[in-house]
Structure formats: structure tokens, C-alpha cells
A tleap script that builds the chain and sets N, CA, C and O, in Angstrom:
source leaprc.protein.ff14SB
mol = sequence {
  NMET LYS ARG ALA PHE TYR LEU ILE PHE SER
  ILE CYS LEU TRP GLN ILE PRO LEU ALA LYS
  ALA ALA GLN SER PRO GLU SER VAL PHE ASN
  ARG SER CYS GLN MET CYS HIE ASN GLY GLN
  LEU PRO THR ALA PRO LYS LYS GLY ASP ALA
  GLN ALA TRP LYS PRO ARG LEU ALA GLN GLY
  ARG ASP VAL LEU VAL LYS HIE VAL THR GLU
  GLY PHE ASN ALA MET PRO PRO ARG GLY LEU
  CYS MET ASP CYS THR ALA ASP ASP TYR SER
  ALA VAL ILE ASP TRP MET ALA LYS CPRO
}
set mol.1.N position { -1.236 -30.233 -34.491 }
set mol.1.CA position { -2.111 -29.872 -33.776 }
set mol.1.C position { -2.352 -29.452 -32.470 }
set mol.1.O position { -2.992 -28.631 -31.812 }
set mol.2.N position { -1.424 -30.529 -32.366 }
set mol.2.CA position { -0.517 -29.967 -30.680 }
set mol.2.C position { -0.261 -28.865 -30.492 }
set mol.2.O position { -0.636 -28.220 -29.513 }
set mol.3.N position { 0.575 -28.367 -31.602 }
set mol.3.CA position { 1.179 -27.112 -31.215 }
set mol.3.C position { 0.906 -26.058 -31.886 }
set mol.3.O position { 1.529 -24.999 -31.798 }
set mol.4.N position { -0.607 -26.401 -33.027 }
set mol.4.CA position { -1.248 -24.941 -32.871 }
set mol.4.C position { -1.776 -24.475 -31.413 }
set mol.4.O position { -1.615 -23.324 -31.008 }
set mol.5.N position { -2.361 -25.391 -30.739 }
set mol.5.CA position { -3.083 -25.569 -29.203 }
set mol.5.C position { -2.005 -24.515 -28.069 }
set mol.5.O position { -2.313 -23.489 -27.461 }
set mol.6.N position { -1.044 -25.062 -28.102 }
set mol.6.CA position { 0.263 -24.441 -27.302 }
set mol.6.C position { 0.377 -22.999 -27.347 }
set mol.6.O position { 0.387 -22.186 -26.423 }
set mol.7.N position { 0.492 -22.783 -29.041 }
set mol.7.CA position { 1.197 -21.797 -29.486 }
set mol.7.C position { -0.457 -20.399 -29.194 }
set mol.7.O position { -0.235 -19.327 -28.631 }
set mol.8.N position { -1.599 -20.697 -29.595 }
set mol.8.CA position { -2.381 -20.013 -29.246 }
set mol.8.C position { -2.643 -19.869 -27.894 }
set mol.8.O position { -3.058 -18.733 -27.662 }
set mol.9.N position { -2.550 -20.702 -26.723 }
set mol.9.CA position { -2.726 -21.041 -25.600 }
set mol.9.C position { -1.274 -19.638 -25.139 }
set mol.9.O position { -1.456 -18.628 -24.458 }
set mol.10.N position { -0.314 -19.967 -25.615 }
set mol.10.CA position { 0.552 -19.167 -25.169 }
set mol.10.C position { 0.238 -17.592 -25.194 }
set mol.10.O position { 0.393 -16.712 -24.347 }
set mol.11.N position { -0.178 -17.589 -26.271 }
set mol.11.CA position { -0.813 -16.148 -26.641 }
set mol.11.C position { -1.613 -15.457 -26.105 }
set mol.11.O position { -1.571 -14.227 -26.070 }
set mol.12.N position { -2.449 -16.163 -25.617 }
set mol.12.CA position { -3.425 -16.071 -25.108 }
set mol.12.C position { -3.025 -15.480 -23.598 }
set mol.12.O position { -3.626 -14.575 -23.018 }
set mol.13.N position { -1.815 -16.244 -23.084 }
set mol.13.CA position { -1.186 -16.388 -21.697 }
set mol.13.C position { -1.095 -14.697 -21.726 }
set mol.13.O position { -1.829 -14.058 -20.974 }
set mol.14.N position { -0.145 -14.002 -22.645 }
set mol.14.CA position { 0.538 -13.123 -22.327 }
set mol.14.C position { -0.616 -11.955 -22.755 }
set mol.14.O position { -0.339 -10.812 -23.119 }
set mol.15.N position { -1.506 -12.326 -22.668 }
set mol.15.CA position { -2.381 -10.783 -22.639 }
set mol.15.C position { -3.015 -10.932 -21.091 }
set mol.15.O position { -3.082 -9.810 -20.588 }
set mol.16.N position { -3.333 -11.617 -20.497 }
set mol.16.CA position { -3.690 -11.428 -19.087 }
set mol.16.C position { -2.233 -10.896 -18.279 }
set mol.16.O position { -1.184 -11.535 -18.191 }
set mol.17.N position { -2.550 -9.418 -17.683 }
set mol.17.CA position { -1.934 -8.747 -16.456 }
set mol.17.C position { -1.695 -10.196 -15.523 }
set mol.17.O position { -2.469 -11.048 -15.087 }
set mol.18.N position { -0.241 -10.004 -15.465 }
set mol.18.CA position { 0.404 -11.055 -14.048 }
set mol.18.C position { -0.011 -10.169 -12.738 }
set mol.18.O position { -0.388 -10.806 -11.754 }
set mol.19.N position { 0.032 -8.745 -12.658 }
set mol.19.CA position { 0.022 -8.206 -11.502 }
set mol.19.C position { -0.494 -6.959 -11.781 }
set mol.19.O position { -0.550 -6.789 -12.999 }
set mol.20.N position { -0.920 -5.959 -11.103 }
set mol.20.CA position { -1.445 -4.585 -11.354 }
set mol.20.C position { 0.279 -4.258 -10.353 }
set mol.20.O position { 0.824 -4.590 -9.300 }
set mol.21.N position { 0.533 -3.377 -11.612 }
set mol.21.CA position { 1.130 -2.016 -10.760 }
set mol.21.C position { 1.001 -1.643 -9.932 }
set mol.21.O position { -0.117 -1.298 -9.549 }
set mol.22.N position { 2.219 -1.500 -9.129 }
set mol.22.CA position { 2.033 -0.607 -8.063 }
set mol.22.C position { 2.216 0.909 -8.056 }
set mol.22.O position { 3.115 1.360 -8.766 }
set mol.23.N position { 1.431 1.791 -7.298 }
set mol.23.CA position { 0.732 2.928 -7.247 }
set mol.23.C position { 1.884 3.706 -6.601 }
set mol.23.O position { 2.614 3.397 -5.659 }
set mol.24.N position { 1.836 4.949 -7.473 }
set mol.24.CA position { 3.160 6.089 -6.608 }
set mol.24.C position { 2.867 5.880 -5.283 }
set mol.24.O position { 1.682 6.045 -4.993 }
set mol.25.N position { 3.827 5.474 -4.142 }
set mol.25.CA position { 3.303 6.211 -2.638 }
set mol.25.C position { 2.746 7.880 -2.397 }
set mol.25.O position { 1.920 8.157 -1.528 }
set mol.26.N position { 3.374 8.936 -3.353 }
set mol.26.CA position { 3.154 10.304 -3.449 }
set mol.26.C position { 2.021 10.314 -3.436 }
set mol.26.O position { 1.329 10.882 -2.591 }
set mol.27.N position { 1.554 9.546 -4.581 }
set mol.27.CA position { -0.107 9.929 -4.566 }
set mol.27.C position { -1.168 8.963 -4.248 }
set mol.27.O position { -2.316 9.351 -4.465 }
set mol.28.N position { -0.963 7.452 -3.645 }
set mol.28.CA position { -1.713 6.917 -2.224 }
set mol.28.C position { -1.724 8.686 -1.568 }
set mol.28.O position { -2.625 9.522 -1.642 }
set mol.29.N position { -0.755 8.758 -1.127 }
set mol.29.CA position { -0.588 9.754 0.226 }
set mol.29.C position { -1.486 10.478 -0.238 }
set mol.29.O position { -2.621 10.470 0.237 }
set mol.30.N position { -1.157 11.176 -1.175 }
set mol.30.CA position { -2.370 12.665 -1.217 }
set mol.30.C position { -3.435 11.934 -1.887 }
set mol.30.O position { -3.423 12.503 -2.979 }
set mol.31.N position { -4.073 11.318 -1.937 }
set mol.31.CA position { -5.164 10.659 -2.644 }
set mol.31.C position { -5.700 10.282 -0.818 }
set mol.31.O position { -6.418 11.150 -0.321 }
set mol.32.N position { -5.498 9.572 -0.300 }
set mol.32.CA position { -6.159 8.970 0.733 }
set mol.32.C position { -5.386 8.907 2.108 }
set mol.32.O position { -6.002 8.097 2.800 }
set mol.33.N position { -4.478 9.327 2.696 }
set mol.33.CA position { -3.734 9.131 3.928 }
set mol.33.C position { -3.294 10.687 4.063 }
set mol.33.O position { -3.183 11.160 5.195 }
set mol.34.N position { -3.101 11.298 3.189 }
set mol.34.CA position { -2.514 13.228 3.838 }
set mol.34.C position { -3.835 13.744 4.738 }
set mol.34.O position { -3.522 14.851 5.176 }
set mol.35.N position { -4.813 13.486 5.066 }
set mol.35.CA position { -5.779 14.220 5.117 }
set mol.35.C position { -5.785 13.806 6.736 }
set mol.35.O position { -6.453 14.459 7.538 }
set mol.36.N position { -4.782 12.380 7.239 }
set mol.36.CA position { -4.450 12.389 8.889 }
set mol.36.C position { -3.376 12.746 8.882 }
set mol.36.O position { -3.089 13.837 9.374 }
set mol.37.N position { -2.513 11.998 8.363 }
set mol.37.CA position { -0.758 12.229 8.024 }
set mol.37.C position { 0.017 13.548 8.325 }
set mol.37.O position { 1.088 13.707 8.911 }
set mol.38.N position { -0.826 14.437 7.760 }
set mol.38.CA position { -0.006 15.904 7.596 }
set mol.38.C position { -0.278 16.326 8.929 }
set mol.38.O position { -0.093 17.535 9.070 }
set mol.39.N position { -0.770 15.547 10.262 }
set mol.39.CA position { -0.643 16.627 11.138 }
set mol.39.C position { -1.917 16.676 11.956 }
set mol.39.O position { -1.853 16.310 13.129 }
set mol.40.N position { -2.796 16.995 11.570 }
set mol.40.CA position { -3.954 17.164 11.765 }
set mol.40.C position { -4.754 15.857 12.606 }
set mol.40.O position { -5.730 16.202 13.273 }
set mol.41.N position { -4.433 14.550 12.607 }
set mol.41.CA position { -4.785 13.829 13.749 }
set mol.41.C position { -3.782 14.056 14.319 }
set mol.41.O position { -2.729 13.966 13.687 }
set mol.42.N position { -3.766 14.436 15.742 }
set mol.42.CA position { -2.647 13.606 17.130 }
set mol.42.C position { -2.325 12.401 16.698 }
set mol.42.O position { -1.324 12.282 15.991 }
set mol.43.N position { -2.775 11.758 16.892 }
set mol.43.CA position { -2.869 9.967 16.673 }
set mol.43.C position { -1.928 9.287 15.535 }
set mol.43.O position { -1.092 8.391 15.644 }
set mol.44.N position { -2.221 9.791 14.769 }
set mol.44.CA position { -1.563 9.545 13.069 }
set mol.44.C position { -0.280 10.198 12.866 }
set mol.44.O position { -0.084 11.381 12.586 }
set mol.45.N position { 1.049 8.738 13.146 }
set mol.45.CA position { 2.481 9.718 13.154 }
set mol.45.C position { 2.373 10.638 11.767 }
set mol.45.O position { 1.549 10.316 10.911 }
set mol.46.N position { 2.980 11.453 11.635 }
set mol.46.CA position { 3.025 12.640 10.771 }
set mol.46.C position { 3.799 12.303 9.646 }
set mol.46.O position { 4.430 11.261 9.822 }
set mol.47.N position { 3.945 12.773 8.674 }
set mol.47.CA position { 5.044 11.829 7.281 }
set mol.47.C position { 5.990 12.713 7.540 }
set mol.47.O position { 5.858 13.927 7.696 }
set mol.48.N position { 7.085 11.978 7.587 }
set mol.48.CA position { 8.220 12.571 7.442 }
set mol.48.C position { 9.205 12.784 9.011 }
set mol.48.O position { 10.363 13.165 9.183 }
set mol.49.N position { 7.834 12.223 10.240 }
set mol.49.CA position { 8.358 11.923 11.541 }
set mol.49.C position { 8.782 10.927 12.178 }
set mol.49.O position { 8.079 10.062 12.700 }
set mol.50.N position { 10.405 11.009 12.174 }
set mol.50.CA position { 11.195 9.593 12.031 }
set mol.50.C position { 10.796 9.172 13.550 }
set mol.50.O position { 10.539 8.011 13.868 }
set mol.51.N position { 10.782 10.152 14.343 }
set mol.51.CA position { 10.302 9.414 15.665 }
set mol.51.C position { 9.252 8.776 16.239 }
set mol.51.O position { 9.166 7.960 17.156 }
set mol.52.N position { 8.312 9.413 15.375 }
set mol.52.CA position { 6.746 8.667 15.130 }
set mol.52.C position { 6.863 7.693 14.661 }
set mol.52.O position { 6.583 6.705 15.339 }
set mol.53.N position { 7.156 7.587 13.803 }
set mol.53.CA position { 7.416 6.039 13.250 }
set mol.53.C position { 7.824 5.258 13.480 }
set mol.53.O position { 7.377 4.228 12.976 }
set mol.54.N position { 9.130 5.165 14.537 }
set mol.54.CA position { 9.697 4.480 14.645 }
set mol.54.C position { 9.705 3.005 15.402 }
set mol.54.O position { 10.194 1.907 15.135 }
set mol.55.N position { 8.806 3.618 16.627 }
set mol.55.CA position { 7.557 2.501 17.628 }
set mol.55.C position { 7.324 1.428 16.572 }
set mol.55.O position { 7.890 0.336 16.531 }
set mol.56.N position { 6.259 1.972 15.587 }
set mol.56.CA position { 5.595 1.361 14.199 }
set mol.56.C position { 6.343 0.597 13.735 }
set mol.56.O position { 6.002 -0.580 13.851 }
set mol.57.N position { 7.347 0.812 13.190 }
set mol.57.CA position { 7.698 0.281 12.144 }
set mol.57.C position { 8.590 -1.058 12.746 }
set mol.57.O position { 9.069 -1.903 11.989 }
set mol.58.N position { 8.749 -1.110 14.453 }
set mol.58.CA position { 9.502 -2.095 15.251 }
set mol.58.C position { 8.647 -3.373 15.545 }
set mol.58.O position { 8.994 -4.496 15.910 }
set mol.59.N position { 7.162 -2.730 15.212 }
set mol.59.CA position { 6.400 -4.029 15.396 }
set mol.59.C position { 6.034 -4.783 14.092 }
set mol.59.O position { 5.091 -5.573 14.043 }
set mol.60.N position { 7.087 -4.401 12.703 }
set mol.60.CA position { 7.445 -4.988 11.750 }
set mol.60.C position { 6.276 -4.386 10.378 }
set mol.60.O position { 5.428 -3.493 10.398 }
set mol.61.N position { 6.689 -5.284 9.337 }
set mol.61.CA position { 5.645 -4.393 8.364 }
set mol.61.C position { 4.288 -5.555 8.291 }
set mol.61.O position { 3.151 -5.113 8.122 }
set mol.62.N position { 4.462 -6.634 8.395 }
set mol.62.CA position { 3.086 -7.397 8.266 }
set mol.62.C position { 2.080 -6.471 9.356 }
set mol.62.O position { 0.960 -6.037 9.085 }
set mol.63.N position { 2.700 -6.336 10.440 }
set mol.63.CA position { 1.368 -6.021 11.671 }
set mol.63.C position { 1.370 -4.452 11.071 }
set mol.63.O position { 0.471 -3.882 11.691 }
set mol.64.N position { 1.923 -3.606 10.233 }
set mol.64.CA position { 1.474 -2.332 10.056 }
set mol.64.C position { 0.543 -1.999 8.761 }
set mol.64.O position { -0.122 -0.986 8.545 }
set mol.65.N position { 0.744 -3.455 7.777 }
set mol.65.CA position { -0.393 -3.458 6.548 }
set mol.65.C position { -1.623 -4.325 6.893 }
set mol.65.O position { -2.733 -4.305 6.361 }
set mol.66.N position { -1.123 -5.167 8.008 }
set mol.66.CA position { -2.919 -5.168 8.683 }
set mol.66.C position { -3.180 -4.844 9.225 }
set mol.66.O position { -4.259 -5.302 9.600 }
set mol.67.N position { -2.523 -3.448 10.159 }
set mol.67.CA position { -3.507 -2.617 10.445 }
set mol.67.C position { -3.984 -1.385 9.389 }
set mol.67.O position { -4.845 -0.566 9.710 }
set mol.68.N position { -3.319 -1.375 8.125 }
set mol.68.CA position { -4.065 -0.361 7.327 }
set mol.68.C position { -5.262 -1.224 6.771 }
set mol.68.O position { -6.320 -0.750 6.359 }
set mol.69.N position { -4.861 -2.882 6.834 }
set mol.69.CA position { -6.089 -3.242 5.920 }
set mol.69.C position { -6.737 -3.223 6.748 }
set mol.69.O position { -7.419 -2.229 6.499 }
set mol.70.N position { -7.216 -3.762 7.992 }
set mol.70.CA position { -8.366 -4.367 8.745 }
set mol.70.C position { -8.394 -2.849 9.371 }
set mol.70.O position { -9.593 -2.720 9.618 }
set mol.71.N position { -7.763 -1.642 9.763 }
set mol.71.CA position { -8.305 -0.656 10.437 }
set mol.71.C position { -7.529 -0.629 11.860 }
set mol.71.O position { -7.192 -1.737 12.276 }
set mol.72.N position { -7.322 0.085 12.369 }
set mol.72.CA position { -6.662 -0.074 13.829 }
set mol.72.C position { -7.052 1.479 14.640 }
set mol.72.O position { -6.668 2.602 14.313 }
set mol.73.N position { -7.581 1.245 15.322 }
set mol.73.CA position { -7.699 2.613 16.376 }
set mol.73.C position { -8.495 3.470 15.432 }
set mol.73.O position { -9.277 2.969 14.625 }
set mol.74.N position { -8.259 4.990 15.554 }
set mol.74.CA position { -8.698 5.709 14.942 }
set mol.74.C position { -8.640 5.691 13.050 }
set mol.74.O position { -9.167 6.387 12.182 }
set mol.75.N position { -7.513 4.257 13.039 }
set mol.75.CA position { -7.814 4.596 11.264 }
set mol.75.C position { -8.340 3.778 10.713 }
set mol.75.O position { -8.229 2.638 11.165 }
set mol.76.N position { -9.370 4.072 9.150 }
set mol.76.CA position { -10.004 3.493 8.917 }
set mol.76.C position { -9.969 1.819 8.396 }
set mol.76.O position { -9.060 1.341 9.075 }
set mol.77.N position { -10.402 0.970 7.718 }
set mol.77.CA position { -10.154 -0.411 7.087 }
set mol.77.C position { -9.745 0.720 5.252 }
set mol.77.O position { -9.981 1.756 4.630 }
set mol.78.N position { -8.957 -0.663 5.263 }
set mol.78.CA position { -8.041 -0.030 3.659 }
set mol.78.C position { -7.714 1.505 3.946 }
set mol.78.O position { -7.395 2.202 2.982 }
set mol.79.N position { -7.764 1.962 4.979 }
set mol.79.CA position { -7.130 3.462 5.165 }
set mol.79.C position { -7.355 4.310 3.498 }
set mol.79.O position { -6.637 4.573 2.534 }
set mol.80.N position { -9.156 4.558 3.993 }
set mol.80.CA position { -9.393 4.757 2.640 }
set mol.80.C position { -9.165 4.246 1.459 }
set mol.80.O position { -10.168 4.271 0.746 }
set mol.81.N position { -8.096 3.724 0.904 }
set mol.81.CA position { -7.577 3.475 -0.288 }
set mol.81.C position { -8.122 2.333 -0.739 }
set mol.81.O position { -7.358 1.368 -0.723 }
set mol.82.N position { -9.298 2.134 -1.170 }
set mol.82.CA position { -10.184 1.189 -1.701 }
set mol.82.C position { -9.263 0.483 -3.099 }
set mol.82.O position { -9.775 -0.570 -3.477 }
set mol.83.N position { -8.389 0.777 -3.653 }
set mol.83.CA position { -8.142 0.092 -4.779 }
set mol.83.C position { -6.661 -0.300 -4.366 }
set mol.83.O position { -5.929 -0.773 -5.236 }
set mol.84.N position { -6.142 -0.105 -2.937 }
set mol.84.CA position { -4.781 -0.431 -3.311 }
set mol.84.C position { -4.552 -1.768 -2.309 }
set mol.84.O position { -5.314 -2.328 -1.520 }
set mol.85.N position { -3.390 -1.981 -2.635 }
set mol.85.CA position { -2.765 -3.858 -2.400 }
set mol.85.C position { -1.822 -3.584 -1.354 }
set mol.85.O position { -1.464 -2.470 -0.971 }
set mol.86.N position { -1.309 -5.146 -0.759 }
set mol.86.CA position { -0.466 -4.916 -0.075 }
set mol.86.C position { 0.684 -4.386 -0.320 }
set mol.86.O position { 1.326 -4.253 0.721 }
set mol.87.N position { 1.161 -4.068 -1.131 }
set mol.87.CA position { 2.305 -3.701 -1.901 }
set mol.87.C position { 2.203 -1.966 -1.841 }
set mol.87.O position { 3.105 -1.179 -1.556 }
set mol.88.N position { 1.052 -1.730 -2.142 }
set mol.88.CA position { 0.860 -0.040 -1.980 }
set mol.88.C position { 0.918 0.492 -0.317 }
set mol.88.O position { 1.565 1.448 0.112 }
set mol.89.N position { 0.146 -0.322 0.359 }
set mol.89.CA position { 0.454 0.081 2.168 }
set mol.89.C position { 1.797 0.173 2.323 }
set mol.89.O position { 2.300 1.230 2.705 }
set mol.90.N position { 2.590 -0.997 2.026 }
set mol.90.CA position { 4.082 -1.021 2.376 }
set mol.90.C position { 4.717 0.051 1.766 }
set mol.90.O position { 5.179 0.863 2.568 }
set mol.91.N position { 4.907 0.341 0.400 }
set mol.91.CA position { 5.524 1.300 0.077 }
set mol.91.C position { 5.331 2.717 0.367 }
set mol.91.O position { 6.248 3.529 0.248 }
set mol.92.N position { 3.848 3.107 0.844 }
set mol.92.CA position { 3.241 4.460 1.222 }
set mol.92.C position { 3.849 4.463 2.816 }
set mol.92.O position { 4.068 5.586 3.271 }
set mol.93.N position { 4.118 3.384 3.638 }
set mol.93.CA position { 4.657 3.637 4.867 }
set mol.93.C position { 6.104 3.599 5.213 }
set mol.93.O position { 6.640 3.760 6.310 }
set mol.94.N position { 6.754 3.288 3.750 }
set mol.94.CA position { 8.111 3.732 3.777 }
set mol.94.C position { 8.454 4.752 3.322 }
set mol.94.O position { 9.603 5.154 3.509 }
set mol.95.N position { 7.406 5.562 2.484 }
set mol.95.CA position { 7.395 6.669 1.889 }
set mol.95.C position { 7.117 7.643 3.119 }
set mol.95.O position { 7.876 8.588 3.336 }
set mol.96.N position { 6.004 7.384 3.918 }
set mol.96.CA position { 5.437 8.241 4.917 }
set mol.96.C position { 6.688 8.203 6.079 }
set mol.96.O position { 6.997 9.146 6.807 }
set mol.97.N position { 7.139 7.240 6.058 }
set mol.97.CA position { 8.305 7.263 7.417 }
set mol.97.C position { 9.747 7.629 6.993 }
set mol.97.O position { 10.569 7.477 7.897 }
set mol.98.N position { 10.140 7.994 6.036 }
set mol.98.CA position { 11.162 8.701 5.769 }
set mol.98.C position { 11.467 10.112 6.467 }
set mol.98.O position { 10.615 11.000 6.420 }
set mol.99.N position { 12.316 10.247 6.915 }
set mol.99.CA position { 12.439 11.931 7.285 }
set mol.99.C position { 12.904 12.998 6.229 }
set mol.99.O position { 12.975 14.186 6.542 }
savepdb mol mol.pdb
quit
């Protein structure tokens, strides 16, 4: 009986996804970030502008993800990506900061 319980329990656990797959940084950018980070907003660092990203990256990843999540200056909370995770934000920051 105990063995049957553990078997059924383990099968049920495999049905539960452990984590949501990270979204593609490019698709997140195109959907939520490009309207400000393509150069239209002078205070938002442009995608691929290493000089503009350098001082921001120096603040540390946690600070940048916090700014995206909570909003910062002209940046709206969650960067308008309501289904993004902290890992998604981190990945899109890396993607935008690459020259």
C-alpha cells in the first residue's frame, strides 16, 4: 500500500512544471522594451549602446532587475512586461547591453 502511494505521488509530481521556461530576450524586447530602448526616449539606454549601458551595468544586476520590476524614473513598473520573471528581465538586459 505504501509503495502504491509513493508511486502515485511521484507520478503526480512529474505533472507539475517546476519553472516557467524563460522567454526569448528578443521577443521580450520587441513586445515590451523597444518602444523606449530603440532611441525614442533619450533617457533610456538604446539597445546595443555599450557606453550608455556601462554605468548602469556597474550598479549590479540586482539593482537593474529591481528598477525594471518596481519602475525607475521614466521606466514603468515591470517594464510593461507583466508576464516576465526576474530571469527574463536579466536576460533582456544582457541582450540589450550587447553591442
